[in-house]
C-alpha positions in Angstrom: -5.4 4.7 -9.4 -8.0 1.6 -10.1 -10.2 -1.0 -8.4 -10.9 -4.4 -9.3 -13.4 -6.2 -7.6 -13.1 -9.7 -6.7 -16.5 -11.7 -8.0 -18.2 -14.2 -10.1 -20.1 -13.2 -13.3 -22.9 -16.0 -12.8 -23.9 -18.3 -10.1 -22.9 -21.6 -12.0 -19.0 -20.9 -12.6 -16.6 -23.9 -12.5 -13.7 -21.5 -10.6 -14.3 -19.1 -8.1 -12.7 -16.0 -8.6 -9.8 -14.7 -6.4 -7.5 -11.9 -5.8 -4.9 -13.5 -8.2 -7.2 -13.5 -10.9 -8.5 -9.8 -9.7 -4.4 -8.8 -9.9 -3.9 -10.1 -13.3 -7.0 -8.2 -14.8 -6.1 -5.0 -12.4 -2.2 -5.1 -13.5 -3.5 -5.0 -17.1 -5.7 -2.0 -16.9 -2.6 -0.1 -15.1 0.0 -0.6 -17.8 -2.8 0.0 -20.2 -3.3 3.6 -18.5 0.1 4.1 -17.0 2.0 2.6 -19.6 5.3 4.7 -18.9 4.8 4.9 -15.1 7.7 3.0 -12.8 5.4 0.9 -10.2 6.9 -0.5 -7.1 3.9 -3.0 -6.0 4.0 -3.5 -2.3 2.2 -7.3 -1.8 1.2 -9.6 1.2 2.5 -12.9 0.8 -0.8 -14.3 -1.0 1.0 -12.8 -4.3 4.5 -14.6 -3.5 4.1 -16.4 -6.8 5.3 -17.2 -9.9 2.2 -15.7 -12.3 2.8 -12.6 -10.1 6.8 -12.8 -10.8 6.0 -12.6 -14.3 3.6 -9.8 -14.3 6.2 -7.8 -12.8 8.9 -8.6 -14.8 7.0 -8.3 -17.9 5.8 -4.6 -16.9 9.2 -4.0 -15.8 7.7 -3.2 -12.3 9.7 -3.3 -8.7 8.5 -5.5 -5.9 8.3 -5.9 -2.3 6.1 -8.9 -1.5 5.7 -10.4 2.3 7.8 -13.6 2.3 6.1 -16.1 4.7 7.7 -20.1 5.6 4.2 -21.0 4.4 4.2 -19.9 1.0 7.3 -21.4 -1.6 8.7 -23.5 1.5 11.7 -24.7 0.0 12.7 -21.8 -0.9 12.3 -20.1 2.4 14.5 -22.9 3.7 17.0 -21.8 1.4 16.9 -18.5 2.4 17.4 -20.0 6.2 20.4 -21.8 5.0 21.9 -19.4 2.9 21.5 -16.6 5.6 23.8 -19.1 7.9 26.9 -18.8 5.6 26.3 -15.2 4.9 27.6 -13.5 8.2 28.7 -10.2 6.2 25.0 -9.7 5.1 24.4 -8.2 8.3 23.3 -5.0 9.7 22.6 -3.7 13.0 21.1 -0.8 14.1 20.4 0.9 17.3 17.7 3.4 18.1 16.2 4.7 21.2 14.1 1.4 23.0 14.3 -0.5 19.8 16.9 -2.3 17.9 16.7 -3.7 14.2 18.9 -6.5 12.9 18.8 -7.0 8.9 19.9 -10.2 7.2 19.7 -10.4 3.3 20.4 -12.7 0.4 20.8 -12.2 -3.0 20.2 -14.7 -6.2 18.2 -17.2 -4.4 17.4 -19.7 -7.7 13.8 -20.1 -8.1 12.3 -21.6 -11.5 14.8 -20.1 -14.0 14.8 -16.7 -12.2 16.5 -15.3 -9.1 15.1 -13.4 -5.8 16.3 -11.7 -3.3 15.0 -11.9 0.4 15.0 -9.0 3.0 14.9 -9.7 6.6 14.5 -7.2 9.5 13.9 -8.6 13.2 13.0 -5.7 15.4 13.4 -5.5 19.0 11.1 -2.7 21.0 12.4 -2.6 24.7 11.5 -0.6 27.4 14.4 1.2 29.4 13.2 0.0 32.6 11.3 -3.2 32.2 12.9 -6.2 30.2 9.6 -8.2 30.4 8.1 -5.5 28.2 10.3 -6.4 25.2 8.6 -7.1 22.2 9.8 -9.1 19.3 8.5 -8.7 15.5 9.8 -10.4 12.3 9.7 -9.1 8.7 10.6 -11.0 5.6 10.3 -9.6 2.2 11.0 -10.7 -1.5 12.7 -8.1 -3.3 13.2 -7.4 -6.5 15.9 -4.9 -6.0 19.5 -6.3 -5.3 20.3 -5.7 -1.4 23.1 -4.3 0.4 24.4 -2.6 3.6 23.2 1.1 1.8 19.1 0.1 1.0 18.3 -2.6 3.5 17.0 -0.3 6.1 14.7 1.8 3.4 13.3 -1.3 1.6 12.2 -2.7 4.6 10.6 0.3 5.9 9.2 1.1 2.5 7.9 -2.8 2.2 6.3 -2.0 5.7 3.9 0.8 3.9 1.5 -2.1 2.7 -0.1 -2.1 6.3 -0.6 1.7 5.8 -2.7 0.8 3.0 -4.7 -1.2 5.6 -4.7 0.8 8.8 -4.8 4.1 6.9 -6.8 3.0 4.1 -9.8 0.6 4.3 -9.8 1.4 8.0 -10.4 4.9 7.5 -13.4 4.0 5.0 -15.0 1.6 7.5 -14.5 3.8 10.7 -13.8 7.3 9.2 -17.3 8.3 8.2 -17.4 6.8 4.9 -19.5 4.0 5.5 -17.6 1.3 3.7 -19.3 -1.7 6.3 -22.9 -0.2 5.7 -25.0 -1.9 3.3 -27.0 1.1 1.2 -27.7 -1.1 -1.3 -28.4 -4.7 -2.3 -27.9 -4.3 -5.9 -24.3 -5.3 -6.8 -24.2 -2.7 -9.3 -25.0 -0.1 -7.4 -22.6 -0.9 -4.5 -19.8 -1.2 -7.1 -20.6 2.4 -8.2 -20.8 3.5 -4.2 -17.2 2.1 -3.7 -15.8 3.8 -6.7 -17.4 7.4 -5.5 -16.1 6.5 -1.8 -12.8 6.4 -3.2 -12.8 9.4 -5.3 -13.8 11.2 -1.7 -11.4 9.9 0.0 -8.6 10.7 -2.5 -9.7 14.3 -2.2 -9.7 14.2 1.4 -5.9 12.9 1.3 -5.3 15.3 -1.0 -6.8 17.9 0.9 -5.2 17.0 4.4 -1.6 15.9 3.0 -1.3 18.5 0.6 0.3 21.8 0.4 -2.9 23.2 -1.4 -5.1 23.9 1.4 -3.5 22.9 4.8 -2.0 25.7 5.6 -5.1 27.9 4.9 -7.9 25.5 6.3 -5.7 25.5 9.7 -5.5 29.3 9.7 -8.4 30.2 8.9 -10.9 27.5 10.1 -9.1 25.4 12.7 -9.0 21.9 11.5 -10.3 19.7 8.4 -13.4 18.5 10.5 -14.9 22.3 10.6 -13.7 22.6 6.9 -15.4 19.3 6.0 -19.1 20.7 8.0 -18.7 23.8 5.9 -18.2 22.0 2.8 -20.9 19.7 3.2 -23.0 22.9 3.9 -22.1 24.8 0.8 -23.1 21.9 -1.4 -26.2 21.2 -0.2 -27.1 24.8 0.6 -26.1 26.9 -2.0 -26.2 26.9 -5.4 -23.1 26.5 -7.6 -21.9 29.6 -9.7 -21.2 27.4 -13.0 -19.7 30.9 -14.6 -16.6 31.3 -11.5 -16.6 27.3 -11.6 -15.6 27.2 -15.1 -13.0 30.1 -14.4 -11.7 27.9 -11.0 -11.3 24.9 -13.5 -9.7 26.5 -16.2 -6.8 27.6 -14.0 -3.7 25.1 -13.8 -2.4 23.9 -10.2 -0.3 21.6 -8.7 -0.8 19.7 -5.1 2.2 18.3 -3.6 2.1 16.4 -0.5 3.5 17.8 2.5 5.2 15.7 4.8 5.9 18.6 7.5 
């Protein structure tokens, strides 16, 4: 939807730019460009702060924010205490080689607002060797009221933030996009390159995950890698037929994501 860079406009600035300031600028852009869009923000622990809560409240946005003991420590301790006296707010789910235990507390007081906290303790275990057990704890601040019906899906969706890291920036670094390569020392050129790379990455995801070309590519070319090579050759070696292109662009299409 948008990209907001963290940067200082001048070398003599009194306060350094930071992610929270960039978040505020990005939020203003999103609200201006998509005023009616219902959003749920997936954020890491840095954003567990009053300005972010206020922004979400004013824009009528939902949120799932990673909650760490080091951030809002008093509220975290209060959650730990309330959890002990709320045994009814618990759910245990057994799956193959995986046990998930959910706990939650609603309506924790914080600066004239009420916060909800969701926790998932996950234990991966080997059916043969007990020493291979792996315990992981996930805790989120949630704008959604929590109950036994929604804690599983909210915990799963909150962890989708890692998808941004692993399948977003990681792909841009190591998937052929060249994010870490210094193509220019000019800051404006670097930003322009990143905008173009974001657009290319979006197109690639629409092709890879969408319903428009996925099955056709597999049927005719076998793989997206072959398709990418042929597309590059077509763009660099052939002259574009503008009349045919205008006819194609005049047609209305809809691309649906295919999760099968």
